[in-house]
N, C-alpha and C positions, 0 to 999 in steps of 0.2 A: 298703378300701385304707388302710394305715397308713404313716406316715412311717418311713423306715429307722431301725432301732435305732442310737442314737448311743452305745451302751455297748460296742461291739466294732468294732475296726478290722481290716481285712483287708489283708495285704501284697500289693500288685500289682506286677508287674514288666513291663518291656518284653520283646520277643521275644529280644533278644540277651542278656538277663539282666545287663546292665551298669547298669541303672537300676531303682529300685524305690521305692515309698513306700506308707504305709498310708492307707487311705481307708475311708469308710463305703459299703459295696457294696450296691446294690439291683438286682434283676433284674425289670424290668417285663415284662408280657406283653401289655398293651393300651395304646393311646394315652391313654385316660382316666387311667391311672395316672401317666403322664408329666406330663400337664397338672396333676394334683394335686400332684406333686412340685415343679413349677415354682412353684406358688402358695405351697407351704409353705416352700420354700427361700428365696423372696423375703422371707417373714415372719421367718425364723430367721437370715438373714444368711449362709447357706451358698451356695457355688457348686456347680455340677454339671458333671462331665465325662462324656463319652460314651466307651464302650468296646465294641468288637465282639469279635473273637477274640483281641485283644491281640497281633497279629502284626507290629506296627510295631517298627522298630529304635530308636525314639526314645521321648520322653515324651508322645506324642500322646494316650494313653489313661490317663495318670496325673494325679492331682489330690490331692496329699498333704494329709491332714488334712481333706479336704472329702468330697463325695459323688461317687461314680462310678456311672453307670447302665450296666450290662452288658445289651446289647440282644440277646444271643444267643437268648433265648427268644421273641423276635418273629421267628419263622422260618418262617412259613407261605408256601406258594406259592399265591397268590390266584387267578391266571388263567393258562392256558396254551393257546395256539392253535398246534397242530402244522402247520397249513397255512401260516400267515404267519410263524411263528418269533417271535411277540411274546409275552413273558411278563411277568407282574406279580407281584412278590414283596415280602415284608416285609424290613426292613433286616438282620435277623439271618441271612438265608439266605446260606450260604457258596458260594464258587465251586464247591466239590465237589458240594454239593447241586444246584446249577444244572445242571452238565453231566450229572450222573447222571439228572436228571429229563428232559432233552431229547435226549440223545445218540441213543437208539434211534429217535427220530423224525427223525433226520438234521439236527440243529442243534447248534451249538457256540458257547460264549461268544466274541464277536468279539475281545475283549481280555482276557488273563489275566496275572497276575503270575507270579513263579517258584514259587509255592506255591498249592495249591488251598484252603487253610484260611481265608483272610480272609473276612469278611462283606462283602456288597455295600454296606452302609451305610458301612463303613470304606473300601472301594474308591472310593466316590464322594467321600468326604471328602478323600481324598488324590489323587483322579483318577488312579488307577494306570495304568501303561502295561505293555506286554509286549514281546516280541522282534519285534513287527511294528509298532511305533509309527510308523515312517516311512511306512507305508501305511495303517494302520487308525486312527491317532491314539490318544488315551487313551480310557478306558472311557466318559467323559462324552459323547463324540460318538455313542454308541450308545444313549443314554437318550432315550426318546421323551417321557417325562413322569415327574414324581415328585410325591408329596404330602409335606408336612412340617408339623410342629408347631413354631411359633415360641415362644420363652420368654414372649412377651406373651400366649400362649393362642390366638393366631390360627392357624387351619388353612389352609394354602395349597396350591394346585396350580400347578406350574411346567412349562413346555415350553421348547424352544429359542427361542421368541419372547420370553421374559421375561428381563430383565437379571439378576434374582436367580438364575436357572438357572445362570448362569456364575460366580456368586459362591459359592453353596452347594456346587456341585460344584467341588472344589479348596479349599473354605473351612475345612479342618482341623477340622470338626465343632463350630464355635463360633457358627454363625448360627442353627441350628435342628436338629431331629431328623427325619431322613427316616422317614416312616411307610409309604410304599410306593414302589416303583421299577419302572417299566415299561421293558423293554429289548427291542431288536431283535437277535436272534441271527443267526449266520452259517449259511447252508445248506452242508452238507458231504455228500459221497457215499462217504466211507470213514472209518474210525476210524484210519487210518494217514496218515503224511506221507512223501513222498520227501525224504530227508535226504542232503546231500552234506557231507563234512568234509575239511578240508585244513589243513596246518600253515603258519604264517606266521613268518618268521625274526625279525621285529621288529614293533613296534606301528605304525610309519609305513607299512610295506608292508601290514600288515593293513588299515588304513584305506583305503589306495589300492586294495586288492583288493575291499573291501566296497562302496565308493562306486558303481561302475558297476552293481552287482548289485541296487541297491535298487528299480529299475524292473521287475525280473523275478524277485522273490523274495517269498514270502509271509511268511517269517521269516528273520532274519539276526542272528547273535550271535557274539561272539568271546570266548574264554577267554584271559586274559593271565597270564603268569608274572611276578609282581611282584618276584621275588627276583633275576632275572638282569639284568645290566647290559651295558655296552659296546655292540658292534654288534648284540647280541641283546636290547637293551632292549625289554621288552614283547613278547617272542616269545610265540607261543601257537597257538591253533587256532580256525578259523572253522567254524561250522555254518550251512548254508543249507537252508531247507526249503520245500516246495511242497505245497499241498493236491492230492489226487487228483481228477481230473475225473469227471463222471458216466459210469459204465460202465467206468472204468479198474480198479476193484477188483472182481474176480470173487467175492471173499469178503466183500463189504460187509455182508451179513446177520450175519456173525460179528464183523467188526471194529467194527461199530457197537453191539455189545452191551457192557454195563457190565462183564461178567466178563472180557472181552478186555482192557479198559483197566486193570484193577486192578493196581497195582504189586506185585511179589512181596514176600513178607515174610521171605525168606531170601536170603542172599548165596551165589551158586553152589549154591543148594539145600541149604546146610549150616549156615551161621552165621545165627542170627536177626538180622534187621536192627535189632531193638529194642535190641540190646546192641552194635551195631557201633561206636557212638561211643566205647565204652570202649577198643576196639582202635585207634581213630584218635587218641585224646588224646595218647599218647606222641610223636606226630609233629608236634604243634601247638606247635612252637618254630622258631626261625629255621633251624637246620640241618635239622630234620626236614622242614619245608615245602620247603626248597630241594631236598632229595632227592626228595620226592614229585613236585614240579613238574617236575624234570628227567626223571624216569621217564615222567611223563605226556606231556611234550613229545616225548621220543624215540619213544614209542609212536605219537604222532600223526604223526610223520614216516615211520615204518616200517610200522606196521600198518594205519592208517586213512587215510593220505594219498590224497586224491582218490577216496575210496571213496563209493559211493552205496548207500543201504540204506533199507528201510522201517522206520519207528518209529512207535509208537502216539502219538496226540495227547497222552495223559497223560504218557507217558515223556519226550517231547520238551519239553513245556511246564513240567512240574513237577519239574525236576531236584532241587530242594531237598527234595522229599518222599521221595526214594529212601532216605534214611537218617533214620529217625525220631529226633528229639531231637539232630540233628547239632550244634546250637549248643552242646551240653554238651561237645563235644570241646575247646572253647576254655578250659575250666576254670571254676573257681568264680566268677571275676569277669566272665566272658562276653566279648562282642565288641561293637565298634561298626562301623557301616558308614558310609563317606563316599562320596557320589556327586555328581559334578559334571557339568554339561552345557555343552559348549563349541561355538560355531559352527564349521562345517566348515573354514573357511579356516585357523583357528588350533588346531584340535583336536589334531593330531599333535604340534605343538610344546609346547602346554600340558600335555598328558598325559605327554609325555616328561619335562618338567621336574618334574611331580608325582611320577613314579616315581623319578627321580633323587633328589629331596628325601627321599622316604621311606627310600631305601636309605642315603643319607648319614647320616641320623639313627639308623640301626640299627633302624628300625621298618618293615620291608617289609610290605606287605599279604600276607595268606595266601590270598586268593582275589580275583580281579579279573575283571570282565566289561565288555565294550564293546558298546554298542548304538547303532543309528542312529535319529534322531528327526526330527520335523518340528514346526513351531509349531502352536499351537491357540489358541482364543479365550477360554479360561477365565481368570478373574481372577488367580489365584495360580499360573499355569502355570509348570512347571519346564522345559518343552520348548523347544528351539531347533532351527534348521535345521542340525543337526550331530550330534555324538556325545556319549554319556555314558560315563563310566568309574566303575564302582562297585567299591569296595575294602573288604574286611573286615580289621579289625585286632584282634588279641588284646589284651584289657584285663587288667592286673594291678594290684595295689595300688601297685607301684613305678613304673608307667609312665603313670598317669592324667594327671598334669601334663604330661608330655612329649607325650602324644597330643593334649592340648588345644592346646599350643603348635604342634605339627606341623600340625594341621588348620586352625588360625588362619592359618598361613603358606600352606597349600595354598589356602585361600579367597582370599588375596590374588592368587595366580596365576590363579585362576578369574575373579576380578573384573577383572583386567587384560586378560583375554581376552574380556570381555563375556559371561561365562558365568552360569549359574543353578544353583540347588540344589533338592533334593527333600526336602520336609518329612517324608516317611515314613522317611527314612534317616539324616539327619544330626543326631545328638544333641549334637554339639559346636558346631553352627552358632550364630552370634551375631546379635543384632538389627542390629548395624552391617552385617554382610555381607548380611543380607536387605534392608535399606534400600538399599544400593548396587546390589544385583542387580535388585530389582523396581522401584525408583524411587519417588520421593515421590508421584507421581500415583496409582500403583497402590495404595500403602499408604493414601493418603487415601481412595480409593474403597472399599477394604476397611473402613476405619474407619467410613465413612458407612453401609455395609450393616450393620455391627455395631450402630451406634446405632439404625438403623431396625428391625432384627429383634430386638435384645436390649438395649434401652435401659438395663436395670439390670445388665448384664454378668453374668447368671446362669450362662451357659455359659462355662466356663473349663477349661483344662488346663495342665499345667506347660509344655507346648510353647507354648501361646498366651502365657503370661506371660513366657516366655523370649524370644520372638521379636517379639511385637507390642505389649506393654505398655510404657508409659513407666516409667522407674525408680521413680517414686513410686507406681505402680500394682501393683508386683510383690509387695507384702507379703501 
């Protein structure tokens, strides 16, 4: 095993294509290679950043001018027990590989994000959530055990009985490298979900409708039209879903097959989805999105209002994967996503003010989603007993400064409502906002774990330097 070649830089980008930086890229396949890299990096003065599938909207897997370890080749499934639903995998295994391996045995990942392509190592680093966070919690709550390599060279095993368990999961990938992950999956009896959809005339009513349903829904999510104001501020559509019970699906042998779940590669059987983003791009401007959102909302009130239907697990959970390369629709400079988490009592007011602010600035979001959440025990948790609002914004050369100013102001609204932020999403977030949101005690505890696991600060990313380093440490 040789040290990465330092004569060639590779340009790496975030998922939204709004950020990028060159780095020396290395793709290890074994733990021993990573241990050697830690030793050599310490001797040479380089830092190392970790990268999975690069699906974060932020700079979490960027490390400009330094070394980046791409862990996608560490992708073996180490153990699988179809009787108990317990699986042990390497960190480069993706959500897609996970469900494809276990579905036909009647098991499904208990928590998934909106896309199937992230690696499990990355999912644990950000402690991702899904449309069922209010009942299932984040993915970390379903981890039985993990092994990790610390930058000190120590190999550790952690369970929920260990304090480091709750710091490394949610720890943004700078405490150590996950080398194996043991998960408990969810037993399912069908590859379908029962889905009910209905239109909500504004965001406040949407939240009022969602709140009593959290005790009787397996999934709950709302789409929000960020372009509309007045009495229709935050209008949209809610989707509620339930798993099918044992014996309810007479075709379970078919619906639990991988082939049944695969998303179609054409639109209406005609247009290849691989080029669909080209047809979407002309609409990714303020007038175009207003038109599309209005059409979608009208359809939700007339065609699908209060309709119940069967939908595959993959189709419901991985909406973002329906259109390959959809992020290219935003144009050359990409997009950013801003996601805030507000306690239930003030969520409707705070989100309403957020939407009004974006519209007043002439920077309405082009896609917005509302989800219900509950608190968890992880150190850098983003969850609250309340709701989140995730918003996509188009980036151009001319609006970057305005977007930063906008999101700074939105963060003040969030902080006044005792809200939190999600490190996988917010590329404009500042260390000031993080400190006020998490509090000095939490940040001090995280710094203590950093000193304990990585005393020489070998593991770094641009996100870590942006949010957690003192000004004199960011160079």
